[in-house]
N, C-alpha and C positions, 0 to 999 in steps of 0.2 A: 242590460243583462249580458251583451257581448263584452263590454268593458269589464265587468264583474267577473266573468268566467275567465277572461285573459288574466286578471290579476290573481286569481286562484291558481290557475295553471302555473304561473311564475312562481307564486308561493310554494306550492307543492314541489315544483323542481328544486327550489331552494333546499326543502327539507328532506326530499328523497335522494338528491343526488348533489349534496352540498359541496362535495370536493370539485365538482366540475363547473361551478357557477364562477363566470370571469367578471373582470371589472367592466368588460364591454356590455355584458347583461345588466350589471348592476348601474350602469351609466344611464339607462333608460328611465330610471327612477328620479334622475336629477333634472331640475329646471332652472330656467335663467330669469331673473327679476331685473326689470329696467324701470327706472323713475327718470323722465325727463322733465325739467323745468325751466322757466323762463330766467335768463340771466339777468341779474339787476347790478347796479352800481350805486354807490352813494357819493352825491355831490352836494358839499354842505349839509343842510339838514333834510334833503330831498332824496328820495329812493327813486331811481330811474330804470326803465327797462331798456335792455340794450337790443337793438335791430341791426340788421345789415342790408346792403342793397345786393340782390343777385345781379351779378355782372351780365348774364345771359338775358334775363327778363327785365331788369331794372325795377323788378319788384322789391318792396321791402319785406324782409321776413324776420321773425324773432329769433335771436341767438339762443340756442338751448344748451343747456349743461346736462349731462347725462351721468346719473349714478347706477351702477350696476352691482348685483351680487348673485349669490347661488343659494338654491333651496333644493329639497327633495320632498318626495311624497311618501309618507308612511300610511299604513292602514291599521286602525285601532277600532274595535267593536263594529267591525264591518263598515267603517266609513273611512274616507281619506282626509288626510291632514297635510299641510304644508309645514315644514320645519325649516328654520333658518336662524341666524344670529339675531339677537334682540337688537343690537345697534343697526342691523340692516332693516329690520322690520319697522322700527320707529321712524326711519328716514322715508318711509314709503307713505304716499298719498293715495287716495282712492283712485287716482288715474294711472298709478303705476301698473305696469305689464307684467303678467304672469305668463311666460312663454313655455309651453309643455312640449316635452321630448316624446314623441309618439314612437311605438314599436315599428311602424312602417316607415321609418326614416323621414317622415314628415312631422312638422310642429304646428301648434295652434296658440293662438294668443288670446288672453282675456284680461280683465282689470278687476281689481278689487271692487270697484264700483259694481262691476258685473256680477261679480260673486255675491255681493249684498242682495241682488234682485233674484237670486235663485231661492224658490220657496222651500227647497228640500233642506236648506241650511239657513233659514231665516233666523236673522238675529246673529249671524256669524260675525266675529270680531277677533281681533288679536288676543291671545292669551299669553302674557309674559310672565317668564319666571320672575320671581321678586328680586333675585339677586344674580343668578347665573345669565350669561349672555346666549339665551336661548329663548325662542318664541314659537307659538303653535297657532295655526289658522285653519278653520275648516275649509275644505274644498268641495266643489260640485262642478259639473261640467255639462254646460248647454249642448243640446243635440246629443248624437250618439258617436263617440269616438273613444277609443281604447287608451288608457292611461295606465301604466305600470305602478304598482306600489311595494314598499318593503313591509311585509307582514311584522307584526309586533313580536313574534316570536324570534325575530333575528336580532333584536337587541335586548340586553339584559337589564334586570331591575337592578341588580347589584353591580359593585365595582368588580372589574376583572384584573387579575394579576397577569400582565403581559410582559414576557422576558424581554429585557433590554435589548435594543437594536433589532427587534422584529421587523421585518419588512411592512410598510404601511402604504396606502395610496389614497390620495386625495383627488376628488373628481368635481371639477367646476368649471367656471369661466372666467379665468384671470385676465386682466387688461382687456375685457370685452371681447376676447377670442372665442372662436367657435360658435358664432351666432349669426354668420352671413347667410350664404345661401341654404344651409341646413343646420338645425341645431346640433353641434358636435361637441359634448363636453371634453375638456383637457384633463387627462390623467397625469398625476405627478407621483412618481415613487419617492418615498423618504423612509425613515426609520423611528421606531418609538425610541425616545429618549429617556423617558421616566415612567414609573407608575403612577397613579393618581396622586397629586401632591399639591400642597398649598404654595401660594406665591407670595413672596415678601416684596411688594411692588406697589408704588403710589396707585391710588384709585381702583385697586383689587382688594376685595373683602378679603380678610385673612381665613375665614372659614369655608371659601370655595376651594374646590379642587380641580385640577387641570391634568390632563395627559399631554406631555411635551414631545414635540417632533424635532428631530435633530437639525432642521433647518427652516429659515423663514419662506414664506410662499408669497407670491406676487397678489397684488390688489385684485379684488375680484373673487378670490376664493373664499372669503367671509361667508360663513353659512354653509359652506360646502361639506358634504359628508366624507367621514375618513373610515377607511376600512383596514383591517390588518389580517395578515395570514396565519393560520395555524397549520402546521404539518400533522395530517391525520395518518397514522399507520395502517397499512393494509389489514383488512379483516374487522376492524373497529365498528361495532354496531352504533348506528345513529337511527333511532326509532327501531324498526324491526328489520332493518337492511344493513348488511355488512358493506362498509366501504372499501373501494379499490385502493385507497391510498392516494396521497397528494396533498394538496392545499385546500383548505377551508377558508373562505373569506368571512369575516365577522364585521358587522356595523358597530363602530365603536363611539362616535361622536361627531360633532361638527366643528369645523375651524372658527375660532373666534378672532384671532389676530396674532400678533408677534410683539415680543419685548426685545429691546437692544440695549447695549451699553455704549460708552463713549468711543470703544475701540472699533466699532462696527459690527460686533458680534450680535447675531439676532437667532431668536428660536420661536417656534410657533407654539401656540395655545390651543388645545383641543377641549372643547366643554363635553364631558362625558354624557353620552345619550341617557344615562340614568336620570339626569335632571329633568328628562322630558316626563319621567314619571311623577315628579312633583307637580307638574302642570296637570297632567290627565287625572291625577287622583285629588286634585284640588277641589274645594267646595263650590267655587265659581265654574269650573269646567263641569262638575257633576250636575250642576243645576241647568246649565246650557244643554246637557245631553238629556236631562230629564224633559226639558221643555220640548225638544224635537220629538221625543217618544209620545208626548201628550197629544202632538199635532198629527199623528198618524191616523 
């Protein structure tokens, strides 16, 4: 109940004082994904594990490779879901860590295997978009601790016409930064370089649409949420309350990756969050939700 109330307070804050919500507040919905796996190498027709000797203890330890990414928590039908890029989701095993950013500046870690053991989301698994680089996974939290989520009213079902060069912000964990003593997502300022557009590029379906950012972003931002700012004139009514004026932040999509040419030019691709609705309104997802309701 405490976690639910906290999330409701944040969502109410977003709606009643939208102009005042900061990237710092929104960053509390961002989480870190980490997959560690044993390094292997091929010698002839054999696959060998790589180990190293600890110089302090002389003990042998496995050499691990670490893959990381970013995700965020959204709330839909009063349940929480993790959203990230599909190429990140498909690289994660049951042992991958989900490191949550808590409002009290602390963090908590759980694994996808641990999630599968939560009775409240029994049968949980990844729901992948059939084409777009975006995936959704049900979330539950063992014990009682607060986790903030972005309410469904903050992201649109339809595409948004955003003026070119509108300021935008990406929040995530590039290069594994921001995950040491405390979980501290790294915010990056950029600009909207296009409205929703298709991409004539190898391995990208021509019927998919992306929003482009004017610069490439570091590895580790994949799956990170992207927000843009809208100038709100003073006195504009949102709900039944007049705004004081200023900037309102919108959640527009998640970072998929970047494309480049031979000259070294790069540009980032954002999967519009409207593609999440394809997943949430799919038959597979509806049947999953129906199964949860029948277990109550």
